[in-house]
N, C-alpha and C positions, 0 to 999 in steps of 0.2 A: 412272750415270755423268752429269757436268753438263754441262747444256746450254753449249755454247760462244759463244751468243750474250747466254742468262743471265750469264755470268760477265762480257763484255765490255761488257754494260748497267750493270752493278753497279762494273769496275773505272773506267766512265769517269765515272759518279757520282759516286765516293768521288774521284778526281781533281779534278773541277769543283770539291767544296768545298773541298779542300785545299788549291786553286792559289791562289796570291795573286792578286787584279785590279791588273794597272798599267795604270794608265793614260799615253798617250806622253807621253815625257820633256819636260819644259820646257828649251830651249837659254836658257843663261845665258854672262851673263860670272862673271868668278872675281868682280871686284867685285861682284853682283850675289847671288852665290852667299855671300858673306858676311855681306850685310847681312841677306838673308833666314836664315841660320846665327841672325844675331845677335837676331836680331826674333822668331825661332816658334818655334826648336829651342832646348829647354832643357836635351840633353843630347846627345851623340856617344858612341860608344864603337868603339876598333880592338881587333877581337876575334880573328883572323888575318891572315895576308896575304891580301889580297882580301876582307877580311868589314869595310865599313864600318856599323855601327847609326845613324841618326839618330831621336832622339826628335822632334816635332814638334809639339806642339800633343795628346802624346797618340798620335799615330801612330807604329805604328813603322816605318821602312826600311831595306832591307838592298842594298846596294851594293856592286861589288865595287872600288871607289873612290873616294874624296870625292866627286869632280865627281858623279858617278852617283848616289850615294846622296842627295844635297842635290840634282839635278834632281829626281830621283822625288820626292821627298817635298814638292818644290814642285809637282810638275803635283798629284801628292794633293790638295794644300791648297785647289789650283785649282778641281780638280774636284766637291770639295766646298762650295767658297763661290760656284759658279756658280747 
């Protein structure tokens, strides 16, 4: 029988390794979002209802809507360039 604490440690390590680290969203206006999208993002995709994927400078970001996806992409960009 497997030790429950060992299973918990394995699960925690696995979850940490596969969980996307997201910085805090950057609050932006719609004009700022469009400017960021035009300047830094090569493409965006609408996959399913509630799934927008942006590709900004080689980093893919998934959001539940367009605003969230761009805000998260901008936060990742800001974090990488600080």
